[in-house]
N, C-alpha and C positions, 0 to 999 in steps of 0.2 A: 527485315524487322529492324525497327528503330527504337532504341532505348531512350526514354526521357530521364536523363541523369538528374535533372533538377528535382523532379518528382520523387525519384528513388532516394535522393539525399534528404529530402524533406520527410519522407516516411521514416527513414532511418533516424533522423534527429528527433522526431516526435516520439518514436518508440523508445529511444534511449532515455529521453527525459522522463517519460512516464514510468519506465522500468526502474530508474534510479529513485524516483519519487515513491513508488510503491514499496521498494525495499526499505527506504528511510521510514515510511509510515509503519511498516511491520516491525522495524527495529524499535521504534518508539513504543509500540505496544508491548514488545518483549521487555523493554526497559521498565515500563510501568508495572508489569507483573513481578519483576525482580525486586522492585522497590516494596511491593506488598510483602514479599517474603522477608526482606530486610526489616521492615517495620514489625512484622509478626515476631521475629526473633528478638527484637528489642522490647516487645510488649506494647507496641503502639498500634495505631490504625492508619491505613493508607487508602482510605475510600476514594480520594480524589485521583490517586495514581491508578487504581483499578478501573475507575470509571473512564479515565483517559485511555487506558489500554484497550478497554472494550470498544470505545469509540474508534480508535485506530484500526482495530481488527474489523469492525463493521464497515469502515470506509474502504479497507482493502477488499473485503468481500463484495461490496457494491461496485468497486472498480472492475473486479474480475467478472462479475455478472454483466456489467455494461459491455465489457469487451466481448463476452459470449453473445450478447444480444446483437452487437454490431456484426459479428461474423455470421450469425444465423439470418439476420435481416437482409444482408447483402447477397446471400446465397441463392 
């Protein structure tokens, strides 16, 4: 059995980049929701922050769904 170390390293690198990106996107969504709570406490509106948060969460869900699709399509 021969291990293709270059391919293994490439898969590791790509998965690391996408994992960090997904965590950052989810963090932006959480940050947007916290801005909504801050604005509500001050009596203001944070419609843009909430919309941005929902867009971030939708992008996270789409990325996870695409990952599931890739796993099922290759099986």
